[in-house]
C-alpha positions, 0 to 999 in steps of 0.5 A: 733664586732671587732676581739679580739686583744691581749693586750700589756703588761704595759709599762716599765719605759722609756722616754715615761713614767715618775714617778708620785709623786702625792699623789692623784694617786693610781698607781705608773706608770702613762702613758703619752699617753692616747691612749696607750693600756695596762691593768689597774692594778685593786684593789687587794683583800687586798684593797677590804677588807680594803675598806669594813672595812673602810666603816663599820667603817665610818658607825658605827662612823656616827651612834654613832655620831647620838646617835645610838648604832651601831649593830655589824655584824659578819665579813665575813669569807673569803676563798681562791679560791682553798679551796672552796667546800672542806668539810675537811676544816670545819671539821679540824677547828671544830676538833681544837675547845675546847669542852665546857661543854654544848656540852657534853650530859650526858643522864645517869640519874645522877644529877651531877658528884658526883653521877656519880662517886659514882655510879661507886664506889658502892659496896655491902659488906653485900652480903658476910654475906649471906648464898646463898646456903641455899636459896630455893626461891627468897623471902628467898634470898631477905629476907636474903640479907635485913637482912644482909644489915640492920646488916651491915648498922646499927650503930656499938658500936664503931660508937655509942660511938664516936658520943656520945663522940662528942655530949658530947664535943660539949655540954661541950663547949656550956654550958661553954660559954653560962650559963643556956643552955642545948644541946639535940640530936634529929633526926636520932642520937636519934633514931639510924636510921642514916647511917654511913655518917649521920649527927648529929642534936642538939638543944640548949635550952636556955631562954637567947638566946630566947630574943637575936638576932638569927643572933648574937647568931649563929655567937657567937656560931660559934666562940665558936666552932672554939676556942674550936677546935671542928669544921671546915668549920663552916657555919651560915645559919641565914635567913633560916626558922630554923636558924642553924649552920652547921659544920664538926667536926675535929675528926671523920669528922661528919656533925653537925647541931645546932639549937636554941630552936626548941624543936619539934624535941626532942618530935618527936624523942621520938615518933619515939623511942616509935614506934620502941619499941611498934611495935609488931614484927616490929622493925627490919622491920621498921629499915630495911625499913628506912635504905634502903629508906634513902640510896636509896634516898641519893645516888640520892640526894633526901634525903634533904627537901630544894632540894625537897626530903624527909627528915628523919622524913618523911621517918620514918613516911612512913615506920611506916604507911606502916607497920601499914596499911599492911593488912596481918600484921594487921590480924596477918597472917605474921611475918614482921621480917621473910618477910623483902624482900617482904616488901621492894618490896611492900613498893616501889610498894605502894608508887611508883605505887598505892598510891592515893596522890591526895586525900589521906593523911597519919597519924600514930596516933592511930594505923595508918589511911588514911584521905581525904585531901579535908575534912582536908583542905589540898588539893591543886589544884596547888600541885597535887600528893603531899605527905601529912603526919600528924605530930605525935606531931602536927596534924595541921602540914604537915611534908612533905609540903616542899617536892616540888619535890616528883614527882621525888621521886615517879617515882624513887620508881616505877623504883626501884620496876621495877628493883627489880622485873625484877632482882628477876625473873632473880634470880628465873631462876638461882634457877630453873637451880640450882635445875635441875643441869643445871648450869655450871660456867665458873669461878673458884670462886663464885661471890655473886654479880651475885645473889644479888638482892638488889645491883641492886638499891643501894650500899655503896660508898667507901667514906662511907667505908673510913668514917667508917674506920676513926671513928674506927681509932679515937676510937683506938687512944682514941682521944676523950677519952683523951680529955674528960678524960673518959674510953672506954666502954666495947667491946665484944672481939672475940678470935682468933678461934671465929674470924676465924670461923666468917671469914669462914662463911663470905667467899663466897662459891661456889654454886655448886649443893648440894647432893640430900638428903640435897637439899630443892627445890624451893617451888614456882615452882612445890612444890617438897619435900625436900627428894631429889627424883625428882618425876614428878608425878602431885600432888594436890597443895592445897596452894596459891603461892600468900599467902604462897610462897610469905610470909611464907618462914620459913615453909617447902614446902607442900607435 
């Protein structure tokens, strides 16, 4: 092997070289002497990239000429020599990229952004109406909280009057434009079981509309409502199973749904009103169960049938069946209106954990019964664990057949029962420590949220509070009264002393240890008397805590 010699640099332009003007030669300087030693100038990196692009372009052009669609391959990413193997280079590129929506993983249990924002703004305004100091056990705490929740959530006289005036204004506009038609309310507005943000369901009964094209009638109805200055955001849903017109009222911002000649809803509302009036000492219990279940499902977007949830009619029938089939209520052993908290927990427990949806259906006719779905012919192997509720008006109709997502509702009920149970155990520990004078508060003021049980699974959003204020503003300005030329109904006016007394009662009080002679201990722990003498001598316990401490919260502790 010859010894390596150091190559000489390329020749400079001189007499031995001449400038080449040939276009075929890629080099600028061409040596005339072929035996001269020099280093040939190779292709640069840019030339290599250009050749790769040209080859790829020619290949794609030839494939396109042959009728084939060329497959585009991603261009190779070139990296400088001194950047190879450096991990920070890739991280810096990824850091500068804009994050897409799919890259954000929300694993918090909420379906959309609205639910997430509503959950962050939930409040429990009813807890300030509860006298927490007088509660002796957990069942009494939950009972008083459910009672305060029902009173706060129930329609106020102002809300009921404004909704009634809204229905009158809509009815006047429709009957003027369509002669011979009548407007009837139904649903939750008729039964007074609506939430503060609940909608108003109306039905138009007209013989002339029955023989006309429904789509054209609905569009004509929408035009009438717009011209009358009643509605905004009017939407016509003509291809649904029940064609309706949806809109939002200008005064009060109520959501209204209007259907045509659907009279079964009117009869169903009358049936529910009959249940509310005829239930023996169960009207308040039924109202509490319905309002709690409605708010609980609405905050999770499970209260609409078209999304797979439970409708208002199905929720009411579930609550009625629960009260009808409760063994202690059937035997007359408990008063449902004095055990609201326990009934709420058992409602979630029954329909979330124990009910056999595969084989059993629900009927509220003739005092309430359960029936076999196979014998009725309602068993569907493709829809196992589905809810079946017999229509009180039409026994051949299943009012819950459209709730295709009931499995999620059932799971949510079971989760609510678990949360309420664990929160109740936590509050029981608090009451036990309070009874033993082992509580030391690190804060000067008392926060009722710390002892609330119901607020662990639901709350009132700021949107609901603002809507109630808006309705009160419409009432104070007499907007609808002036349009309809009517006078406001008589309201109960509370004088200054009475209002101050009510505000003092609503104000949260500090749960400091009460005097011993006024203390009523928790009967479910050790059955002590209410005299304040903490006698630790064991005594015979003749009562069953499952039977007495759980339900009979109005009775004095056994001695």
